[in-house]
C-alpha positions in Angstrom: -17.5 -14.5 -77.4 -16.4 -12.2 -74.6 -18.9 -13.4 -71.9 -17.5 -17.1 -72.6 -14.1 -15.7 -72.0 -15.0 -14.1 -69.3 -16.4 -17.1 -67.5 -13.3 -19.2 -68.4 -11.4 -16.5 -66.3 -13.8 -17.0 -63.6 -13.9 -20.9 -63.2 -9.8 -20.6 -63.7 -9.5 -17.9 -60.9 -11.8 -20.2 -59.1 -9.7 -23.8 -59.4 -6.8 -21.3 -59.2 -7.5 -20.4 -55.6 -8.6 -23.7 -54.5 -5.1 -25.3 -56.0 -3.2 -22.5 -54.2 -1.3 -23.7 -50.7 -2.6 -22.3 -47.4 0.1 -20.2 -46.9 0.1 -18.6 -50.4 -3.7 -17.9 -49.6 -2.7 -16.1 -46.6 -0.2 -14.0 -48.8 -3.0 -13.1 -51.4 -5.4 -12.3 -49.0 -2.5 -10.0 -47.1 -1.7 -8.1 -50.5 -5.4 -8.1 -52.2 -6.5 -6.3 -48.2 -3.4 -4.2 -47.5 -5.0 -0.9 -48.5 -8.2 -1.7 -46.6 -6.4 -3.1 -43.4 -4.4 0.5 -43.3 -7.8 2.8 -43.7 -9.1 0.8 -41.4 -5.9 1.0 -38.4 -6.2 4.9 -39.4 -9.7 5.3 -38.4 -8.9 2.9 -35.2 -6.3 5.3 -34.6 -9.0 8.5 -35.4 -11.6 7.3 -32.4 -13.7 6.9 -35.9 -15.5 3.8 -34.0 -17.0 6.5 -31.5 -16.7 9.5 -32.9 -17.9 8.6 -36.6 -20.0 5.3 -35.9 -22.1 5.4 -39.2 -19.3 6.0 -41.6 -17.3 3.1 -39.7 -19.9 0.7 -40.0 -20.4 0.7 -43.2 -16.4 0.4 -43.8 -16.6 -2.6 -41.2 -19.6 -3.9 -43.2 -18.0 -3.9 -46.9 -14.7 -5.3 -45.1 -16.5 -8.1 -44.0 -18.2 -8.9 -47.1 -15.0 -9.0 -48.8 -13.1 -11.4 -46.5 -16.5 -13.6 -47.1 -16.1 -13.0 -51.0 -12.2 -14.7 -50.7 -13.6 -17.5 -48.9 -15.9 -18.6 -51.5 -13.7 -18.1 -54.2 -15.6 -15.2 -55.4 -14.9 -13.1 -58.4 -11.6 -11.0 -57.9 -13.0 -7.7 -59.1 -16.2 -8.0 -56.7 -13.9 -8.7 -54.0 -11.6 -5.2 -54.8 -14.7 -3.2 -55.4 -16.1 -4.2 -51.7 -12.9 -3.3 -50.5 -12.2 -0.2 -52.5 -15.8 0.4 -50.6 -14.5 -0.5 -47.4 -11.4 1.6 -47.8 -13.4 4.7 -48.8 -15.9 4.3 -46.1 -12.9 4.2 -43.5 -11.2 7.4 -44.7 -14.7 8.9 -44.9 -14.6 8.0 -41.0 -11.4 9.1 -40.5 -12.2 12.4 -41.8 -15.5 12.8 -39.8 -14.0 11.8 -36.8 -11.3 14.3 -36.8 -14.1 16.9 -38.0 -15.7 15.7 -34.5 -13.1 16.2 -32.4 -12.9 19.9 -33.5 -16.5 21.1 -34.0 -17.6 19.0 -30.3 -14.3 18.9 -28.6 -16.2 20.1 -25.7 -18.4 16.9 -25.4 -15.6 14.5 -25.8 -13.7 16.3 -23.1 -16.6 16.1 -20.8 -17.4 12.6 -21.9 -13.3 11.7 -20.8 -13.9 13.4 -17.2 -17.1 11.3 -16.6 -15.0 7.9 -17.5 -12.3 8.9 -15.7 -14.6 9.3 -12.5 -15.4 5.3 -13.5 -19.1 6.6 -14.4 -20.4 3.8 -16.1 -19.8 2.0 -13.2 -21.1 4.7 -10.2 -23.7 6.2 -12.2 -25.1 3.5 -15.0 -28.3 5.1 -15.8 -27.1 8.5 -16.5 -23.8 7.1 -18.4 -26.0 5.2 -20.5 -28.2 8.5 -21.5 -25.2 10.1 -22.1 -24.1 7.6 -24.5 -27.2 7.3 -26.5 -27.0 11.1 -26.6 -23.5 11.5 -27.6 -23.8 9.0 -30.8 -26.9 10.6 -31.8 -25.0 14.0 -31.7 -22.2 12.1 -33.7 -24.7 10.8 -36.3 -25.9 14.1 -37.1 -22.4 15.3 -37.3 -21.6 12.5 -40.1 -24.8 13.6 -41.9 -24.0 17.2 -41.9 -26.6 18.5 -39.3 -23.8 20.6 -37.3 -27.0 22.6 -35.5 -28.8 19.5 -34.7 -25.5 17.6 -33.5 -24.5 20.8 -31.2 -28.1 20.5 -29.8 -27.8 16.9 -28.8 -23.9 17.7 -27.8 -25.3 19.9 -25.0 -27.9 17.6 -24.1 -25.4 14.9 -23.5 -22.5 16.8 -21.8 -25.2 17.6 -19.5 -25.8 14.3 -19.0 -22.3 13.2 -18.9 -21.7 16.1 -15.8 -24.3 14.5 -14.2 -23.0 11.3 -13.9 -19.4 12.5 -13.4 -20.9 14.4 -10.0 -23.0 11.3 -9.3 -19.8 9.0 -9.6 -17.1 11.2 -7.6 -19.9 11.4 -4.5 -20.3 7.7 -4.9 -17.0 6.8 -4.5 -16.2 9.5 -1.7 -19.3 9.9 0.2 -21.1 7.1 0.0 -18.8 4.7 2.7 -20.1 7.8 4.8 -23.4 7.9 4.2 -23.9 4.2 4.6 -22.3 4.7 8.1 -24.6 7.3 9.0 -27.7 5.4 7.9 -26.6 2.4 10.6 -26.1 4.8 13.1 -29.5 6.3 12.5 -30.7 2.6 12.7 -28.9 2.2 15.9 -30.1 5.1 17.3 -26.6 6.4 18.0 -28.4 10.2 18.1 -29.9 9.5 21.3 -26.3 8.7 23.0 -23.7 10.2 21.0 -25.7 13.1 19.5 -22.6 16.4 19.5 -20.4 13.6 17.5 -23.1 12.2 15.4 -24.1 15.6 14.2 -20.3 16.5 13.6 -20.0 13.7 11.3 -23.4 15.1 9.7 -22.0 18.8 9.0 -18.1 17.1 7.7 -20.8 15.3 5.2 -22.3 18.2 4.1 -19.3 20.2 3.8 -17.5 17.2 1.7 -20.3 17.6 -0.6 -20.1 21.3 -0.9 -17.1 21.4 -1.9 -17.4 18.6 -4.9 -20.3 20.7 -6.0 -18.1 23.4 -6.0 -15.2 21.9 -7.3 -15.3 18.5 -8.6 -12.0 18.3 -10.0 -10.1 19.5 -6.6 -10.8 16.3 -4.7 -8.4 16.7 -1.8 -10.0 18.7 0.3 -13.6 16.6 -0.1 -11.8 13.7 0.1 -10.2 14.6 3.8 -13.7 15.8 4.5 -15.0 12.6 4.0 -12.5 10.6 5.9 -13.0 12.8 9.1 -16.9 12.3 8.6 -16.1 8.5 8.6 -14.4 8.6 11.3 -16.9 10.8 13.6 -19.4 8.4 12.4 -18.0 5.4 13.7 -16.8 7.5 16.8 -20.6 8.2 17.9 -21.9 4.6 17.0 -18.4 3.5 19.2 -19.6 6.0 21.8 -23.0 5.1 21.7 -22.5 1.3 22.4 -20.3 2.5 25.4 -22.5 4.9 26.6 -25.4 1.9 26.4 -23.2 -0.3 27.9 -22.5 1.5 31.2 -26.1 2.6 31.1 -27.3 -1.2 31.5 -24.4 -2.2 34.0 -24.9 0.6 36.1 -21.8 2.6 36.2 -21.7 5.9 38.1 -19.3 8.7 37.4 -16.7 7.9 39.2 -16.2 4.5 37.3 -16.8 6.2 34.1 -13.6 8.6 35.4 -11.6 5.9 36.8 -12.2 3.1 33.3 -11.0 6.7 31.1 -7.8 7.2 33.4 -6.7 3.7 33.2 -5.1 3.9 29.4 -3.3 6.9 30.4 -1.7 5.3 33.3 -0.7 2.8 30.9 0.8 5.0 29.0 2.5 6.6 31.3 4.1 3.7 32.2 5.2 3.1 29.1 6.9 6.1 29.2 8.7 5.1 32.2 6.7 7.4 34.3 4.4 7.4 37.2 1.1 8.8 37.3 0.3 11.4 39.8 -3.7 11.6 39.5 -4.2 13.7 42.1 -2.3 16.2 39.5 -5.3 15.8 37.2 -5.5 14.0 34.1 -4.2 17.4 31.8 -1.0 17.2 34.1 -0.2 14.0 32.9 -0.9 14.7 29.4 1.4 17.5 29.1 4.3 15.2 30.8 3.9 12.9 28.2 3.5 15.2 25.2 7.0 16.8 26.5 8.1 13.0 26.7 7.3 12.1 23.6 8.8 15.7 22.0 12.0 14.8 23.4 12.1 11.3 22.3 11.6 12.5 18.6 14.4 15.7 19.3 16.5 12.5 20.4 15.4 10.4 17.1 16.4 13.5 15.4 19.9 13.6 16.7 20.5 10.0 16.8 20.1 10.3 12.4 22.2 13.4 12.1 24.8 11.4 14.4 24.0 8.3 11.9 24.4 10.3 9.0 27.8 11.8 10.3 29.4 8.4 11.2 28.5 7.1 7.8 30.2 10.9 6.1 33.1 9.4 8.7 33.4 5.8 7.1 33.4 7.6 3.3 36.0 10.1 4.3 38.3 7.1 6.0 37.8 5.1 2.9 38.9 8.0 0.4 41.8 8.7 3.0 42.9 4.8 2.7 42.4 4.9 -1.2 44.5 8.0 -1.4 47.3 6.6 1.1 47.4 3.3 -0.9 47.9 5.3 -4.4 51.1 7.4 -2.6 52.3 4.5 -0.9 52.1 2.0 -3.8 51.2 -0.8 -1.9 49.6 -2.2 1.0 51.2 -1.5 4.3 50.4 -3.5 7.3 48.9 -0.9 9.2 46.4 -0.3 6.2 45.2 -4.0 6.1 44.4 -4.1 9.6 42.2 -1.1 9.4 41.0 -2.1 6.4 39.9 -5.4 8.2 38.4 -3.6 11.1 36.2 -1.9 8.5 35.0 -4.6 6.8 34.3 -6.4 10.3 32.1 -3.8 11.4 30.2 -3.5 8.3 29.3 -7.2 8.7 28.4 -6.7 11.9 26.0 -3.8 10.8 24.7 -6.2 8.5 24.5 -9.4 10.7 22.4 -7.0 13.3 20.3 -6.0 11.0 19.6 -9.6 9.8 18.8 -10.6 13.8 16.5 -7.5 14.2 14.2 -8.5 11.4 14.0 -12.0 13.1 11.7 -11.5 16.1 8.7 -9.5 16.4 8.4 -6.6 18.9 6.5 -8.3 21.4 9.2 -11.3 21.4 12.5 -9.5 21.7 13.9 -5.6 21.4 17.7 -6.0 20.0 19.9 -3.3 20.2 23.5 -3.0 19.9 26.1 -1.8 22.6 29.6 -0.8 20.6 30.3 -4.1 18.7 28.0 -5.9 21.1 24.4 -7.1 20.2 21.7 -7.7 22.8 18.6 -9.3 22.3 15.9 -8.4 25.5 13.4 -11.2 25.3 10.5 -9.7 26.4 8.3 -12.8 25.3 9.9 -14.8 27.8 8.3 -14.7 31.7 9.0 -17.1 34.6 6.2 -18.1 37.2 6.8 -15.9 40.4 10.0 -17.0 42.3 10.3 -19.9 39.7 13.0 -20.6 37.2 11.6 -23.2 35.3 11.4 -22.4 31.1 7.8 -22.8 29.9 7.4 -24.9 26.8 5.5 -22.3 25.2 8.5 -20.2 25.0 10.6 -22.7 23.2 9.6 -21.1 19.7 11.0 -18.0 20.9 14.6 -19.8 22.3 15.1 -21.1 19.1 15.0 -17.8 17.7 17.6 -17.1 19.3 19.6 -20.3 18.5 18.8 -18.7 15.0 20.3 -15.6 15.9 23.0 -16.8 17.7 24.1 -18.5 14.3 24.1 -15.1 12.6 27.2 -15.1 14.6 29.4 -18.5 14.7 32.4 -17.5 16.5 30.8 -14.9 18.9 30.7 -15.6 22.5 27.1 -15.5 24.1 26.5 -14.3 27.7 23.1 -14.9 29.1 22.5 -12.3 31.6 19.3 -13.0 34.5 17.3 -9.5 36.2 14.9 -9.2 38.3 12.5 -6.1 39.9 13.2 -4.1 43.4 10.7 -6.3 45.2 11.9 -9.0 47.0 15.5 -9.3 49.1 19.0 -8.0 47.6 20.7 -11.5 47.8 17.2 -13.7 47.0 17.1 -11.9 43.9 20.5 -12.4 42.7 20.2 -15.8 42.9 16.9 -16.2 41.2 18.5 -13.9 38.2 21.2 -16.4 38.0 18.8 -19.3 37.8 16.9 -18.0 35.0 19.9 -17.0 33.4 21.3 -20.1 33.8 18.1 -22.2 33.1 18.1 -20.4 29.3 21.8 -21.2 28.8 21.0 -25.0 29.5 18.2 -25.2 27.4 20.7 -23.5 24.6 23.1 -26.0 24.9 21.3 -29.1 25.8 18.0 -28.7 23.7 19.2 -26.3 20.9 22.8 -27.8 20.5 24.8 -24.5 21.1 28.5 -24.9 21.9 28.5 -25.0 25.6 32.1 -23.4 25.5 30.8 -20.2 24.0 27.9 -19.7 26.4 28.1 -18.4 30.2 25.6 -17.0 32.5 25.1 -14.7 34.6 22.6 -12.9 37.4 22.4 -9.5 38.2 19.5 -9.1 40.7 17.8 -5.9 40.9 21.0 -4.0 40.2 20.4 -3.0 36.5 16.8 -2.1 36.4 15.7 -0.3 32.8 12.3 1.0 33.8 11.0 2.7 37.1 9.9 -0.2 39.4 7.4 2.0 41.2 5.2 1.2 38.2 3.8 -2.6 37.7 4.6 -2.1 33.9 8.1 -1.2 34.8 8.9 -4.1 37.2 7.5 -6.5 34.4 10.2 -4.9 31.9 12.9 -5.3 34.8 12.2 -9.0 35.2 14.2 -10.3 31.9 16.3 -11.9 30.6 19.4 -10.2 27.9 21.1 -12.1 25.5 24.4 -10.8 24.6 26.0 -11.4 21.4 29.4 -10.6 21.5 31.1 -11.2 17.7 34.7 -11.8 17.0 35.9 -8.9 15.0 39.2 -10.4 13.7 
C-alpha cells in the first residue's frame, strides 16, 4: 500500500509539473535552487574554481544533475538530494579556498604578479607549466596533504617567477633585441661600431636592472628606450656612411652637409650663421636664444595670469558698486559692455587660430586687432597673380573674416629688401590688391569692408641677410579690426 501511494505521488507530481505554466516552473526552479545558488555564488566569490577545483567540480556536477532531473520531471526528493549535495560541495569548496588563501598565500600572490605581467601572453609555456603545478598543489591541499601541497607550491612559485621575468623582459627588451638583430644583419657594426656598442651596453644595463628588481621598471624602461634610440641611430648612421662612401664624398662634403641644418635653424631664429666662428659658437648663440624665448614665454604667462586676475578683480568691483548704487549706472553698463566685447574677441581669436595649420598662417593679436600672417601664400618672382593652389587657403581666410561679421579688413602687402624701394612698394600693393579682389569678387566678402595697402620693404619681420628671413618678409598680412560696441 505504501509503495503504491508513493508511486501515485510521483505520477501526480509529474503531471502537475507538466501542467504548470512556464512562469510558474521558473518560480519553482528559483525556490528549489535558491540555497544551492547562494552557496555557488559564495564559492565563486571565494575563488573556489581556482583554489578548490575538486570540491567545486563536485558541486557543479551535482547542481547540473539536479537541473537535468527537474527538466525531465524526476522525483522532487531526488532533486532536493542532489541540490543538498551541491550545496555541501560548494560550501566545502569555499572553506577550502579560504584555507588555501592562508596556507598558500605566497603562491597565490606570485601567480597574481605573473598574471599582471601578462605572462600568459609573453611566456606561454612557462605559464602553462606553472598553472598545472598550481592546480596540483591546490588538489593536494584539498586532500589534506599539506606537506605535498607546499612542495608543489614551491615548484609553481619558481615557475611563475620565471614566467613573470620572461614576460617583463619580452615587453621591455624584445624591441631592442629585434633592432640589434636587424643591425647585425645589416653589418652596422662595420660603419657605426661605437653607437651600436652603446645600444648593446644600454640593453645589458636594462636586463641587469630587471634581474635585480623586476618591480621597479622605471629605470629599465628608460634604459630600453635609450637603447632603442641608439640602435636606430646606429642603423641610420650606417646607411648614411655607406651612401657617402658609395657616392665618393670627401671630408669637406660631410662637414658642409652637417652644417646645413644648423644654418637653417639659425635662420629660423632670425640669425645669420657665421660659420667662420665654428658650429660650437653658433650652437651657443642658438641655446642662448632659445633660453631667452623660454624666459619671455614664462614672463608672458605670468602677465596673462596677472591680467586675468585684474579682470576678475574689476568684475568684483563692478558687482560691489552695483550693490552700493542699487542700480545700473550708465558708466557701469558701458564698462560691462566693453568687458563682454573683449571676452568675445578673445574667444573669436581662439576660433580663428584653430582654423589654420602652422604651414598656412600664423595668427596673433595686436590689441583688439587680429593679424593673420599668410605664410602659406606665395607669389612668383615679380608677379602679383594668385596661384590656384592657394584658393583653399584664401577660403579659410574668408571663414576667419566671417567670425567677425562687422569687422573691417585691411590687406597688407610686404616685400624683402631686394630690389628698388619704389618697385617694392608697387609690387607689395599689387599683391595686397590681388588678395583683396579675390576675397571680394570670388569669395563674396563685402567690398566696403576691405582695403589694401602696400608697405614694400619698410616693415620687415625677419633678417633680410638670410634667404629664410627674406622669404618671411615677403608676405601678406590680413588685419581684422572687430567692432567692439
